[in-house]
N, C-alpha and C positions, 0 to 999 in steps of 0.2 A: 752733650755739647756738640754744636755744629762744627763740621770740618770744612775748610775751604781749600780747594785745589786750584792753583793758578796754571793756566794753559796759554802757551804762546801760539797764536794763529799765524803771525807774521812778525819775524824779528826786525829790529830797526834796520832800515835800508832805504837808500834813495831809489825811487821807482818812477819810471817814465811811461810804462805801458800797463794796460789792464792785466790782471792776474787773479790767482786764487791761492788759498792756503793749503789746499788738499784736504782730504777727509780727516776729521778728528772725532773720536768717540768720546762722548760725555761719560762721566762715572755712572755706573748702574743706578745708584741711589741719589742722583743729583736732584735737588728740589728747587734750585734757583741758579740762574747764571746771569752775570753782568759782563758785558763787553766794554772794553776801553780802547778807544782809538786815540793815540797820542801822536799828533802831527808836530814834528820837531822843526823849528825854524820856519822861515817864510817860503812858501812854494814859489817856484820860478816858472818863467814862461809867460805867455800872453793869455790872460783869462783862464788860469788853471782851475780845474774842478776835480774833486775826488768824491766818488759815490761808493759807499761800502754797504754791501748787502749780506745778511746772514742767510745761508741756505741750509735746508735739511733734506734728508733722503730716507726713504723707507725700504730701499733695496741695497743698502750698504755701499752706495756710491755710484750706481749705474745711472740713475735718474735723480736730478736735483731740482728742488723747488724753493723759490724765494720765500722766506718767512718774514723777515723784518729788515729794515734798513735805517741807517743813520741819516740825519739831515745832511744835505750836500755840504762839503767842506771846501772852502776857497782860501783859507788862511791858517796860520799856525793855531792849533787848538788842542784841547783835550776834551773828548766827547765820551759820554756814557750812554749805553743802551741796555736796559734790563729786559732780557728775553723771558716772557712768561712761559711757564711749563704747565702742562695738564697731566693728570694721572697720578701714578704712585708717588707717595710722599708729599704731594702738594694739596694742602688743605682745601676742601671744597670742590675738588676735581676728581675724586675717586670714581673709578668706573669709566673714565674717558680714555679711549684707546685710539690707535691709528685707524682701526677699522670703523670707528663710529664718529670720528672728528673730521669735518670737512673744512679745508682751508683754501682760501683764494690765493693763487700764486702771486707773489710780489714781483714787480719788475725790478731789474737791477738798478734802475735810477728812478728819480721822481719825488724825492723828498722823504721825510720821516714817515715810517710805518712800523707798527709793532703788532704781531699776531702770535698767539700762543702756539706752541708745538708740544708733541707728546714725547716725553723721555722714556727710556733711554734711546738715544739716537745718535747718528753721526751728524756733525755739522761741518760747515766750512764757511770761510769768509771769501767774498768776491769783491774786488775793487775795480772800479772803472775810472780811468784817468782821462780827462778831456782838456781841450785848450790847444794852443800852438806851442810846441816844444815844452810841454809841462814837465815838472819834476816835483815830487812830494817825498819827503823823508818821514816815514811813519812806522809805528809799532802797533800791532793789534794783539791784545791779550784778553783773557776772560777769567773771571773768578767764578768757579763752579762750587756751589755750597751743597753739602750733604748733611743730613740730619745726625749722622753718627760720626 
């Protein structure tokens, strides 16, 4: 039976500036991960925008690469992003490794984009807040599924 581990990337808080969650390692046998962005209440400020990007690293946090990102958020919402994974425990992707998978780096902003990554890996979320005097209250969590 599959096991789901819930990971908090950013606890609920009002944020007014760009930031990141810091590095978080996925479970070794993770076969799927779904990110949830929960924006509580109406954002404030003039023309507030929130862009959330999922980044990965192959050197445990020295160099980061954009993998996927949510559609830009401008209002209270609950958004979901399923991060595709290649490699171990992922049907149809056996044999794909960091060494043989080429990924184009995703910009931190620019609309929805989803690219596969190779597990296990460290991930982090990066949020970019724009507008005049913007404030967003949000939580970023993920459900990591393992086959055992």
